[in-house]
C-alpha positions as a LaTeX table, in Angstrom:
\begin{tabular}{lrrr}
\hline
Residue & $x$ (\AA) & $y$ (\AA) & $z$ (\AA) \\
\hline
Met1 & 0.12 & $-72.45$ & $-14.46$ \\
Ala2 & $-3.52$ & $-71.92$ & $-13.64$ \\
Ser3 & $-4.26$ & $-69.98$ & $-10.76$ \\
Ile4 & $-5.46$ & $-72.35$ & $-8.48$ \\
Asp5 & $-1.67$ & $-73.79$ & $-8.96$ \\
Gln6 & 0.03 & $-70.94$ & $-8.02$ \\
Glu7 & $-2.22$ & $-69.76$ & $-4.94$ \\
Val8 & $-0.94$ & $-73.19$ & $-3.54$ \\
Leu9 & 2.26 & $-73.66$ & $-4.52$ \\
Asp10 & 2.67 & $-70.58$ & $-2.69$ \\
Phe11 & 1.10 & $-71.65$ & 0.68 \\
Val12 & 2.84 & $-74.78$ & 1.05 \\
Ile13 & 6.33 & $-72.48$ & $-0.50$ \\
Glu14 & 5.50 & $-70.12$ & 2.96 \\
Cys15 & 4.79 & $-73.21$ & 4.91 \\
Ala16 & 8.09 & $-74.43$ & 3.78 \\
Val17 & 10.23 & $-71.07$ & 4.11 \\
Thr18 & 8.82 & $-70.79$ & 7.99 \\
Gly19 & 9.38 & $-74.68$ & 8.56 \\
Arg20 & 5.72 & $-75.36$ & 9.53 \\
Arg21 & 4.27 & $-78.62$ & 9.08 \\
Ala22 & 2.75 & $-79.62$ & 5.22 \\
Pro23 & $-0.85$ & $-78.45$ & 5.06 \\
Thr24 & $-3.33$ & $-81.20$ & 4.88 \\
Leu25 & $-5.25$ & $-81.64$ & 1.82 \\
Asp26 & $-8.55$ & $-80.36$ & 4.71 \\
Glu27 & $-6.78$ & $-77.27$ & 5.69 \\
Leu28 & $-6.12$ & $-76.80$ & 1.64 \\
Gln29 & $-9.89$ & $-77.26$ & 0.64 \\
His30 & $-10.85$ & $-75.67$ & 3.63 \\
Lys31 & $-8.88$ & $-72.43$ & 2.21 \\
Trp32 & $-9.72$ & $-72.53$ & $-1.22$ \\
Trp33 & $-13.39$ & $-74.21$ & $-1.24$ \\
Arg34 & $-14.86$ & $-75.54$ & $-4.26$ \\
Lys35 & $-11.74$ & $-74.35$ & $-6.11$ \\
Gly36 & $-9.64$ & $-77.86$ & $-6.66$ \\
Ala37 & $-7.08$ & $-77.71$ & $-4.11$ \\
Asn38 & $-6.89$ & $-81.29$ & $-4.46$ \\
Asp39 & $-7.02$ & $-81.20$ & $-8.19$ \\
Ala40 & $-3.91$ & $-78.90$ & $-7.70$ \\
Leu41 & $-1.90$ & $-80.14$ & $-5.77$ \\
Arg42 & $-1.90$ & $-83.19$ & $-7.68$ \\
Arg43 & $-0.99$ & $-81.06$ & $-10.83$ \\
Leu44 & 2.29 & $-80.06$ & $-8.77$ \\
Phe45 & 3.04 & $-83.02$ & $-7.51$ \\
His46 & 2.97 & $-84.38$ & $-12.17$ \\
Ala47 & 4.61 & $-81.51$ & $-12.85$ \\
Asn48 & 7.54 & $-82.17$ & $-10.63$ \\
Val49 & 7.56 & $-78.63$ & $-8.63$ \\
Leu50 & 6.81 & $-80.52$ & $-5.15$ \\
Ile51 & 8.33 & $-83.83$ & $-3.43$ \\
Cys52 & 5.50 & $-85.38$ & $-0.79$ \\
Glu53 & 7.72 & $-87.44$ & 0.96 \\
Val54 & 4.80 & $-89.75$ & 3.76 \\
Tyr55 & 5.60 & $-91.27$ & 6.22 \\
Ala56 & 3.74 & $-93.63$ & 9.20 \\
His57 & 0.56 & $-91.99$ & 10.66 \\
Asn58 & 1.21 & $-89.90$ & 7.68 \\
Trp59 & 3.01 & $-87.45$ & 8.50 \\
Arg60 & 3.96 & $-85.64$ & 5.19 \\
Val61 & 7.10 & $-83.97$ & 4.49 \\
Ile62 & 6.96 & $-81.21$ & 1.14 \\
Glu63 & 10.15 & $-79.77$ & $-0.87$ \\
Val64 & 10.12 & $-77.52$ & $-3.80$ \\
Asn65 & 11.93 & $-78.80$ & $-6.92$ \\
Val66 & 12.05 & $-75.42$ & $-8.30$ \\
Gly67 & 12.46 & $-71.53$ & $-8.12$ \\
Glu68 & 14.86 & $-70.23$ & $-5.49$ \\
His69 & 13.04 & $-72.33$ & $-3.41$ \\
Arg70 & 14.15 & $-75.15$ & $-4.67$ \\
Gly71 & 15.59 & $-78.27$ & $-1.34$ \\
Lys72 & 13.36 & $-75.88$ & 1.43 \\
Arg73 & 11.33 & $-78.28$ & 2.54 \\
Thr74 & 8.47 & $-78.62$ & 5.33 \\
Gln75 & 8.60 & $-79.45$ & 9.53 \\
Glu76 & 10.78 & $-82.93$ & 9.87 \\
Arg77 & 8.72 & $-85.66$ & 11.35 \\
Pro78 & 10.02 & $-85.61$ & 14.72 \\
Gly79 & 11.21 & $-88.65$ & 16.93 \\
Arg80 & 13.48 & $-90.52$ & 15.16 \\
Arg81 & 14.33 & $-90.80$ & 11.41 \\
Ser82 & 13.16 & $-93.18$ & 8.88 \\
Lys83 & 12.90 & $-93.77$ & 5.59 \\
Pro84 & 9.28 & $-92.24$ & 4.39 \\
Tyr85 & 7.34 & $-95.54$ & 2.88 \\
Met86 & 6.15 & $-93.11$ & $-0.28$ \\
Val87 & 7.45 & $-90.25$ & $-2.08$ \\
Val88 & 4.98 & $-89.08$ & $-4.53$ \\
Gly89 & 6.89 & $-87.00$ & $-7.21$ \\
Asn90 & 10.44 & $-87.77$ & $-8.28$ \\
Arg91 & 14.04 & $-85.49$ & $-7.69$ \\
Met92 & 15.58 & $-86.56$ & $-11.08$ \\
Gly93 & 12.90 & $-84.56$ & $-13.68$ \\
Val94 & 10.16 & $-87.88$ & $-13.30$ \\
Ala95 & 6.75 & $-87.40$ & $-11.91$ \\
Val96 & 5.36 & $-90.21$ & $-9.88$ \\
Met97 & 2.18 & $-90.24$ & $-8.77$ \\
Pro98 & 0.61 & $-93.19$ & $-6.61$ \\
\hline
\end{tabular}
């Protein structure tokens, strides 16, 4: 795993463990300016390390799918429970990227 991938993964895990909202792409790019945070996140989804559920109004919940924090999720969508309109990654071991 590339260094930037590990840094992004550690940051997402920190968000999940502390119950914070999933980081936005802008937040990741600001933190790792010109280091390819978007590509790192994409690689983590393809490797099935992270799973992202996308809800209305672009609310995202990211779940850690490996290691000691497996199953930890970032802050859930407030309000009524609804199903995500898109899931990136797969809990069954096959990564899917739209």
